[in-house]
N, CA, C and O of each residue as an XYZ file, in Angstrom:
608
protein
N     111.198     44.885    136.196
C     112.489     45.256    135.677
C     113.308     45.856    136.818
O     112.804     46.652    137.610
N     114.521     45.478    136.882
C     115.427     45.973    137.928
C     116.148     47.222    137.442
O     116.521     47.309    136.272
N     116.345     48.188    138.331
C     117.106     49.384    137.927
C     118.571     49.052    137.722
O     119.099     48.118    138.326
N     119.226     49.831    136.859
C     120.668     49.673    136.659
C     121.377     49.972    137.962
O     120.982     50.878    138.696
N     122.402     49.230    138.247
C     123.208     49.486    139.426
C     124.088     50.701    139.152
O     124.799     50.755    138.149
N     124.032     51.641    140.028
C     124.822     52.863    139.914
C     125.417     53.170    141.280
O     124.966     52.648    142.300
N     126.430     54.017    141.287
C     126.993     54.457    142.560
C     125.930     55.197    143.354
O     125.096     55.884    142.764
N     125.936     55.075    144.674
C     124.965     55.812    145.480
C     125.026     57.313    145.180
O     126.104     57.892    145.039
N     123.865     57.915    145.089
C     123.690     59.355    144.855
C     124.210     59.806    143.494
O     124.429     61.002    143.299
N     124.416     58.896    142.550
C     124.924     59.272    141.229
C     123.965     60.196    140.492
O     124.390     60.953    139.619
N     122.678     60.148    140.828
C     121.682     60.996    140.171
C     121.919     62.480    140.434
O     121.424     63.323    139.686
N     122.664     62.811    141.479
C     122.923     64.220    141.793
C     123.707     64.904    140.676
O     123.579     66.112    140.477
N     124.508     64.145    139.956
C     125.312     64.700    138.865
C     124.613     64.591    137.509
O     125.172     64.999    136.491
N     123.408     64.050    137.488
C     122.671     63.859    136.239
C     121.791     65.082    135.991
O     120.873     65.338    136.770
N     122.048     65.846    134.918
C     121.251     67.049    134.661
C     119.783     66.754    134.350
O     118.954     67.662    134.426
N     119.442     65.523    134.005
C     118.055     65.157    133.722
C     117.238     64.948    135.000
O     116.012     64.853    134.941
N     117.910     64.877    136.149
C     117.219     64.658    137.425
C     117.130     65.985    138.167
O     118.152     66.521    138.595
N     115.914     66.525    138.326
C     115.774     67.777    139.082
C     116.250     67.603    140.524
O     116.214     66.499    141.068
N     116.692     68.691    141.131
C     117.097     68.645    142.539
C     115.894     68.283    143.408
O     114.769     68.707    143.142
N     116.148     67.503    144.438
C     115.112     67.146    145.397
C     115.776     66.792    146.713
O     116.983     66.554    146.757
N     115.011     66.755    147.769
C     115.514     66.437    149.098
C     115.644     64.920    149.216
O     114.658     64.220    149.445
N     116.871     64.420    149.057
C     117.066     62.972    149.084
C     117.388     62.438    150.481
O     117.895     61.324    150.620
N     117.097     63.220    151.501
C     117.211     62.684    152.860
C     116.070     61.710    153.141
O     116.147     60.889    154.055
N     115.014     61.816    152.343
C     113.856     60.941    152.485
C     113.998     59.731    151.575
O     114.727     59.770    150.583
N     113.308     58.674    151.912
C     113.133     57.558    150.999
C     112.120     58.021    149.971
O     111.074     58.559    150.334
N     112.411     57.821    148.700
C     111.524     58.263    147.629
C     110.985     57.051    146.885
O     111.736     56.154    146.504
N     109.682     57.040    146.687
C     109.025     55.987    145.915
C     108.481     56.637    144.648
O     107.742     57.619    144.712
N     108.853     56.080    143.497
C     108.356     56.562    142.212
C     107.387     55.516    141.683
O     107.735     54.346    141.529
N     106.149     55.965    141.403
C     105.122     55.036    140.930
C     104.227     55.719    139.903
O     104.245     56.942    139.758
N     103.456     54.921    139.202
C     102.542     55.398    138.173
C     101.451     56.250    138.814
O     100.721     55.783    139.688
N     101.347     57.497    138.374
C     100.340     58.402    138.923
C      98.948     58.178    138.381
O      98.001     58.799    138.864
N      98.784     57.301    137.380
C      97.473     57.038    136.785
C      96.868     55.714    137.214
O      95.739     55.400    136.837
N      97.583     54.951    137.976
C      97.186     53.590    138.340
C      96.409     53.593    139.664
O      96.866     54.147    140.664
N      95.233     52.968    139.651
C      94.415     52.905    140.859
C      95.130     52.143    141.980
O      95.032     52.519    143.148
N      95.849     51.072    141.623
C      96.581     50.312    142.641
C      97.688     51.182    143.241
O      97.890     51.195    144.455
N      98.403     51.910    142.374
C      99.477     52.780    142.867
C      98.924     53.892    143.747
O      99.521     54.243    144.765
N      97.784     54.443    143.352
C      97.154     55.497    144.147
C      96.787     54.971    145.534
O      97.039     55.632    146.541
N      96.201     53.796    145.579
C      95.865     53.181    146.867
C      97.128     52.886    147.666
O      97.145     53.045    148.887
N      98.178     52.458    146.984
C      99.449     52.170    147.652
C     100.045     53.440    148.238
O     100.544     53.429    149.363
N      99.998     54.535    147.486
C     100.528     55.811    147.982
C      99.767     56.265    149.219
O     100.368     56.750    150.178
N      98.462     56.112    149.200
C      97.649     56.503    150.367
C      97.971     55.614    151.570
O      98.002     56.083    152.708
N      98.209     54.336    151.307
C      98.575     53.425    152.398
C      99.934     53.805    152.967
O     100.115     53.809    154.184
N     100.895     54.126    152.101
C     102.214     54.554    152.570
C     102.077     55.792    153.443
O     102.664     55.857    154.523
N     101.304     56.777    152.984
C     101.120     58.016    153.746
C     100.498     57.735    155.112
O     100.851     58.374    156.103
N      99.582     56.787    155.161
C      98.910     56.452    156.421
C      99.833     55.688    157.375
O      99.772     55.891    158.587
N     100.684     54.813    156.836
C     101.494     53.942    157.680
C     102.865     54.510    158.045
O     103.484     54.053    159.006
N     103.337     55.481    157.306
C     104.675     56.038    157.542
C     104.636     57.033    158.700
O     104.668     58.247    158.496
N     104.570     56.511    159.884
C     104.474     57.365    161.078
C     105.771     58.118    161.362
O     105.757     59.152    162.031
N     106.879     57.609    160.862
C     108.173     58.276    161.065
C     108.390     59.407    160.055
O     109.380     60.133    160.145
N     107.482     59.558    159.108
C     107.547     60.619    158.102
C     108.878     60.585    157.347
O     109.555     61.606    157.223
N     109.244     59.409    156.846
C     110.532     59.247    156.153
C     110.374     58.984    154.663
O     111.370     58.816    153.960
N     109.136     58.945    154.168
C     108.925     58.572    152.767
C     108.246     59.701    152.012
O     107.311     60.333    152.502
N     108.747     59.938    150.793
C     108.130     60.882    149.868
C     107.745     60.112    148.618
O     108.375     59.110    148.279
N     106.713     60.579    147.936
C     106.151     59.869    146.791
C     106.218     60.772    145.568
O     105.973     61.977    145.642
N     106.551     60.166    144.462
C     106.719     60.894    143.211
C     106.062     60.075    142.103
O     106.209     58.853    142.067
N     105.345     60.732    141.205
C     104.750     59.994    140.097
C     105.773     59.812    138.978
O     106.668     60.636    138.788
N     105.621     58.735    138.258
C     106.503     58.451    137.118
C     106.322     59.500    136.022
O     107.213     59.699    135.196
N     105.179     60.164    136.016
C     104.887     61.155    134.986
C     105.486     62.527    135.292
O     105.522     63.383    134.408
N     105.950     62.756    136.496
C     106.503     64.059    136.885
C     107.928     64.201    136.347
O     108.564     63.200    136.015
N     108.437     65.437    136.259
C     109.824     65.609    135.814
C     110.827     64.851    136.686
O     111.774     64.260    136.167
N     110.626     64.865    138.001
C     111.530     64.130    138.880
C     111.419     62.633    138.635
O     112.434     61.944    138.536
N     110.195     62.125    138.539
C     110.004     60.700    138.286
C     110.621     60.276    136.969
O     111.282     59.239    136.897
N     110.411     61.069    135.925
C     110.988     60.773    134.617
C     112.519     60.757    134.704
O     113.174     59.865    134.165
N     113.072     61.760    135.393
C     114.525     61.846    135.508
C     115.122     60.690    136.279
O     116.119     60.110    135.849
N     114.529     60.341    137.418
C     115.051     59.234    138.225
C     114.930     57.897    137.493
O     115.877     57.111    137.458
N     113.768     57.649    136.915
C     113.589     56.385    136.201
C     114.573     56.282    135.042
O     115.189     55.236    134.836
N     114.718     57.361    134.289
C     115.666     57.348    133.181
C     117.095     57.143    133.649
O     117.863     56.411    133.025
N     117.451     57.796    134.755
C     118.811     57.656    135.287
C     119.138     56.204    135.624
O     120.264     55.746    135.423
N     118.157     55.499    136.129
C     118.380     54.110    136.522
C     117.993     53.121    135.426
O     117.847     51.926    135.681
N     117.829     53.631    134.200
C     117.590     52.758    133.060
C     116.198     52.173    132.993
O     115.988     51.151    132.341
N     115.238     52.803    133.658
C     113.858     52.323    133.628
C     113.021     53.243    132.741
O     113.293     54.440    132.651
N     112.031     52.696    132.105
C     111.154     53.447    131.217
C     109.922     53.900    131.999
O     109.190     53.062    132.525
N     109.679     55.208    132.083
C     108.510     55.693    132.827
C     107.181     55.192    132.262
O     106.179     55.155    132.977
N     107.167     54.809    130.990
C     105.932     54.315    130.375
C     105.759     52.811    130.531
O     104.730     52.261    130.136
N     106.747     52.146    131.097
C     106.696     50.703    131.291
C     106.037     50.415    132.638
O     106.464     50.952    133.659
N     105.005     49.578    132.654
C     104.326     49.292    133.922
C     105.211     48.603    134.957
O     104.859     48.552    136.136
N     106.349     48.076    134.529
C     107.256     47.447    135.478
C     108.090     48.465    136.251
O     108.839     48.094    137.155
N     107.970     49.730    135.906
C     108.810     50.768    136.514
C     108.234     51.250    137.839
O     107.375     52.131    137.868
N     108.701     50.680    138.910
C     108.371     51.083    140.281
C     109.709     51.177    140.982
O     110.449     50.196    141.037
N     110.027     52.330    141.513
C     111.368     52.574    142.020
C     111.334     53.007    143.474
O     110.514     53.836    143.870
N     112.216     52.448    144.248
C     112.433     52.853    145.637
C     113.854     53.382    145.707
O     114.803     52.665    145.390
N     114.001     54.617    146.114
C     115.313     55.240    146.225
C     115.561     55.519    147.696
O     114.826     56.271    148.337
N     116.614     54.897    148.219
C     116.895     55.008    149.644
C     118.398     55.080    149.854
O     119.152     54.248    149.350
N     118.819     56.085    150.604
C     120.245     56.299    150.840
C     121.024     56.347    149.533
O     122.157     55.871    149.451
N     120.398     56.934    148.506
C     121.051     57.104    147.220
C     121.085     55.875    146.348
O     121.624     55.926    145.243
N     120.525     54.763    146.810
C     120.536     53.515    146.045
C     119.111     53.150    145.626
O     118.146     53.429    146.337
N     119.007     52.524    144.461
C     117.710     52.206    143.881
C     117.393     50.723    143.946
O     118.266     49.867    143.806
N     116.108     50.449    144.163
C     115.561     49.094    144.069
C     114.305     49.205    143.219
O     113.657     50.251    143.188
N     113.975     48.144    142.547
C     112.776     48.175    141.721
C     111.932     46.949    141.917
O     112.325     45.994    142.588
N     110.768     46.992    141.320
C     109.834     45.894    141.242
C     109.510     45.314    142.624
O     109.394     46.052    143.603
N     109.368     44.010    142.691
C     108.974     43.360    143.939
C     110.037     43.535    145.026
O     109.708     43.613    146.209
N     111.296     43.594    144.630
C     112.387     43.807    145.579
C     112.164     45.093    146.381
O     112.409     45.128    147.587
N     111.702     46.143    145.708
C     111.439     47.419    146.379
C     110.295     47.272    147.383
O     110.365     47.793    148.497
N     109.268     46.575    146.987
C     108.111     46.401    147.878
C     108.461     45.549    149.095
O     108.021     45.827    150.211
N     109.257     44.512    148.864
C     109.683     43.660    149.975
C     110.533     44.455    150.958
O     110.470     44.219    152.165
N     111.318     45.385    150.456
C     112.157     46.214    151.328
C     111.338     47.254    152.085
O     111.651     47.571    153.233
N     110.303     47.781    151.461
C     109.568     48.901    152.051
C     108.447     48.497    153.000
O     108.429     48.931    154.152
N     107.525     47.685    152.542
C     106.291     47.481    153.291
C     106.436     46.817    154.660
O     105.747     47.234    155.591
N     107.286     45.816    154.833
C     107.415     45.256    156.186
C     107.920     46.273    157.221
O     107.668     46.115    158.416
N     108.624     47.303    156.771
C     109.065     48.341    157.707
C     107.925     49.264    158.105
O     107.957     49.875    159.174
N     106.923     49.365    157.249
C     105.799     50.248    157.547
C     104.814     49.624    158.517
O     104.213     50.317    159.338
N     104.649     48.308    158.420
C     103.691     47.632    159.298
C     104.037     46.148    159.354
O     104.305     45.526    158.326
N     104.029     45.598    160.533
C     104.420     44.195    160.690
C     103.467     43.242    159.967
O     103.818     42.089    159.717
N     102.273     43.710    159.634
C     101.342     42.883    158.875
C     101.865     42.534    157.483
O     101.393     41.586    156.856
N     102.839     43.304    157.007
C     103.436     43.029    155.701
C     104.679     42.135    155.808
O     105.311     41.839    154.794
N     105.029     41.713    156.996
C     106.225     40.881    157.180
C     106.238     39.614    156.328
O     107.310     39.200    155.887
N     105.090     38.983    156.078
C     105.128     37.789    155.209
C     105.682     38.062    153.811
O     106.125     37.131    153.138
N     105.667     39.302    153.368
C     106.273     39.628    152.074
C     107.742     39.227    152.018
O     108.257     38.885    150.954
N     108.410     39.267    153.156
C     109.831     38.915    153.201
C     110.075     37.488    152.702
O     111.158     37.175    152.207
N     109.070     36.633    152.837
C     109.202     35.251    152.379
C     109.413     35.171    150.869
O     109.973     34.196    150.369
N     108.968     36.193    150.148
C     109.134     36.199    148.695
C     110.601     36.318    148.289
O     110.948     36.056    147.137
N     111.459     36.708    149.220
C     112.897     36.790    148.914
C     113.504     35.430    148.601
O     114.566     35.353    147.983
N     112.836     34.350    149.023
C     113.369     33.015    148.724
C     113.201     32.669    147.246
O     113.880     31.783    146.729
N     112.293     33.374    146.571
C     112.108     33.134    145.142
C     113.321     33.650    144.378
O     113.901     34.667    144.757
N     113.706     32.972    143.319
C     114.784     33.503    142.481
C     114.377     34.871    141.922
O     113.189     35.151    141.764
N     115.352     35.709    141.628
C     115.078     37.058    141.135
C     114.166     37.019    139.912
O     113.248     37.831    139.796
N     114.412     36.094    139.014
C     113.576     35.982    137.817
C     112.119     35.716    138.155
O     111.224     36.260    137.508
N     111.872     34.894    139.150
C     110.501     34.599    139.567
C     109.865     35.812    140.241
O     108.680     36.083    140.042
N     110.639     36.533    141.029
C     110.122     37.765    141.646
C     109.711     38.764    140.573
O     108.629     39.348    140.630
N     110.598     38.951    139.590
C     110.313     39.904    138.518
C     109.102     39.462    137.699
O     108.291     40.298    137.301
N     108.971     38.175    137.446
C     107.833     37.653    136.700
C     106.536     37.934    137.458
O     105.558     38.397    136.871
N     106.530     37.654    138.760
C     105.345     37.873    139.576
C     104.957     39.353    139.584
O     103.789     39.695    139.395
N     105.932     40.219    139.801
C     105.646     41.651    139.808
C     105.130     42.110    138.438
O     104.187     42.898    138.365
N     105.735     41.627    137.369
C     105.326     42.018    136.019
C     103.884     41.615    135.727
O     103.165     42.351    135.050
N     103.452     40.465    136.221
C     102.055     40.044    136.008
C     101.101     41.046    136.639
O     100.083     41.403    136.045
N     101.425     41.494    137.827
C     100.567     42.462    138.508
C     100.650     43.815    137.800
O      99.626     44.432    137.505
N     101.869     44.269    137.532
C     102.067     45.598    136.951
C     101.426     45.718    135.573
O     100.807     46.738    135.268
N     101.560     44.722    134.761
C     101.033     44.819    133.393
C      99.521     44.723    133.344
O      98.913     45.057    132.328
N      98.914     44.277    134.411
C      97.450     44.180    134.455
C      96.841     45.195    135.418
O      95.666     45.093    135.770
N      97.631     46.167    135.840
C      97.184     47.087    136.881
C      95.986     47.936    136.471
O      95.192     48.311    137.333
N      95.828     48.249    135.199
C      94.702     49.089    134.791
C      93.379     48.323    134.782
O      92.319     48.932    134.633
N      93.422     46.999    134.939
C      92.183     46.240    135.089
C      91.483     46.628    136.388
O      90.277     46.434    136.540
N      92.259     47.180    137.325
C      91.701     47.605    138.605
C      91.241     49.054    138.545
O      90.709     49.582    139.522
N      91.444     49.697    137.398
C      90.993     51.067    137.196
C      92.141     52.037    137.040
O      93.296     51.734    137.336
N      91.782     53.209    136.567
C      92.738     54.308    136.429
C      92.257     55.438    137.316
O      91.057     55.652    137.487
N      93.196     56.142    137.865
C      92.878     57.288    138.707
C      94.073     58.220    138.669
O      95.160     57.825    138.245
N      93.883     59.426    139.098
C      94.975     60.387    139.156
C      95.429     60.481    140.602
O      94.696     60.963    141.465
N      96.647     60.015    140.857
C      97.198     60.011    142.212
C      97.144     61.399    142.842
O      96.932     61.537    144.046
N      97.337     62.418    142.019
C      97.416     63.780    142.531
C      96.052     64.469    142.610
O      95.960     65.583    143.126
N      95.004     63.834    142.114
C      93.685     64.452    142.140
C      93.096     64.381    143.542
O      92.808     63.300    144.055
N      92.927     65.512    144.133
C      92.317     65.646    145.452
C      92.867     64.675    146.496
O      92.097     63.964    147.142
N      94.176     64.638    146.667
C      94.719     63.766    147.709
C      94.412     64.339    149.093
O      94.231     65.546    149.255
N      94.359     63.463    150.070
C      94.163     63.944    151.426
C      95.418     64.718    151.838
O      96.473     64.560    151.223
N      95.309     65.552    152.874
C      96.449     66.409    153.252
C      97.735     65.626    153.551
O      98.827     66.104    153.243
N      97.623     64.456    154.133
C      98.815     63.671    154.472
C      99.537     63.210    153.215
O     100.766     63.247    153.158
N      98.794     62.779    152.214
C      99.408     62.371    150.952
C      99.935     63.594    150.215
O     101.041     63.549    149.675
N      99.188     64.670    150.179
C      99.619     65.888    149.494
C     100.969     66.368    150.018
O     101.828     66.785    149.241
N     101.151     66.310    151.311
C     102.402     66.763    151.932
C     103.588     65.928    151.493
O     104.717     66.419    151.483
N     103.354     64.671    151.129
C     104.431     63.755    150.768
C     104.755     63.743    149.278
O     105.784     63.203    148.873
N     103.894     64.329    148.466
C     104.111     64.292    147.016
C     105.225     65.227    146.604
O     105.242     66.400    146.975
N     106.155     64.692    145.832
C     107.237     65.498    145.275
C     106.829     65.974    143.896
O     106.089     65.276    143.203
N     107.291     67.146    143.476
C     106.894     67.665    142.144
C     107.503     66.854    141.015
O     107.271     67.154    139.844
């Protein structure tokens, strides 16, 4: 699911969104998903420029941001990348983020040739089956690098 298009930084005026340091790129993901937990740890390991912060969809900030952009925190399709005040979701967010973290993810850019509907379909297949890979608590005993990046 794609986030609603809004003016950049519009969430600052939304009382449902707690204040946070938006100088960083923020990724909102499911805190109970084993795939998301592994993804968060990979982001923490690869983000050598220290420009990314991670927030769970279950947190007050995650709930507020997802709601602001018209996404349901309980929907497995809700994966949000917030950068420079603008939101991206689903596979589009991953294509934008991961190739910047490591050139090994550059082939992801090829997925941009797929129509938006096909991208969303592909992401939804993975997201809706994510618990087949297990459940875990993203915030349970994270390593210090991940802990430092977690937003409340």
